[in-house]
N, C-alpha and C positions, 0 to 999 in steps of 0.2 A: 490622600491628596499629595500631589507632586509639589516640589518647592516652587516651581515656576507659577503654579496656580494660586499659591498663597498670597494674600494681600498683607497689609500692615494695619496696625491698630494704633491710634493716637491716644495717649493716656495723660491726664492732667492731675497733678497733686492739688487737692482742694481743701484738705483739712489737716491741721498739724497733728503729729503723732505724739505730742508731749504727754498727754494723760492716758495713753494707751500702752499696751504691752510692748516690751522692747522688741519682741519678735516681729510685731507688725511694723515697727519703724524700720527694721532690717529688710523686710519685704519691700517696703516703699523704696529704700535705697537700692535694692537689687534690681528693681525695675529701671533704674537709671535716673530717678528723680532726685534732684539735688536741693531744691528749695521749693517753698510753697508757690503755687500757681505756675510751676514749671511744666512744660509739655514735652513729651518724648514720643518718638514713633518706634514701635517694636514690631517684629514679625507676628502675624496672627497665627499662633500655633497653640497647642494645648498647654504647654509649659507657661507661657505668658498669660493665657486665660486663667490658669490655676492660681497664679500669683495675684491677679486682679481679684479673683474670687475670695482670696484670703483677707483683703482689705478694701471691700467695696465702700465702706464708710469714709475712707481717707482719699480715695482716688475716683476719678470720673473718666469714663471712656467717651472721648469727644466724637470720634467717628472712625469708621472702618473704611480704609481706602482699598480699592481693588488693585490688583497687579496691573502694571502698564500694559497697554494693548500689544506693544511690540514683543512682550515676553511670551505671548501665546503663539506667535508666528514661528514656525520652524526655521532653523538656520538655512540659508540659501547655499546652493552648490553651484560651482562654476562648471559648465558643460563645455567641452571643447567643440569647436565647429566641426560639422560633418566633413569628411574627406571629399575632395573634388572627384566627381565621377568621370568616367571616360567620355560620356555623352556631352558633358559640359565642356570638356577639353576640346572635343572635336568641333563643337559648334562655335567656339571662339576662334579656332584655327581656320574654319571655313569662311569666315567673314573677310571680305576683301579689304585690304588696307586703303585708307583714303590717300589720294595723291594730291600733291600741292598743285595749284593752278599753274598753267604755262606762263613763262616770263613775259611774253608779249601781250597776253590777253588782259584787256581792261586797264592797261597801264600806258602812260605816255612813253613813247620811245625816245631814247637819248640819241645824241648825235653819233656816238661810237657805234651803236647798232646799225645806223644807216650807212656808215662808212664801210662796214664789213659786208653789207648786203650789196653794195655797188661793185665790189671787186669781183 
């Protein structure tokens, strides 16, 4: 199993280790449990599963959570845009440029324009 495919397991300390072997209390502490009814989340791998199997009477597996969905998606790559082809460059150059409308079309004429036209 790849690391990205592994989920996590939630472990709860449910019974005191006072009357049990010292090694069992050390296993509970090695899981990261500090006090009774403490819950920790550890990676779901054979090492953690083996520790849980040593003290099943002291701990409880609350639930196994799956790896987040985004972990299974491969990393994205940035692709540079395709270079402009000659055909695209020619088609943009062949288009006629739009011209501005003539000064006298659709506009009211001013007195200065009329004075020049009379001369």
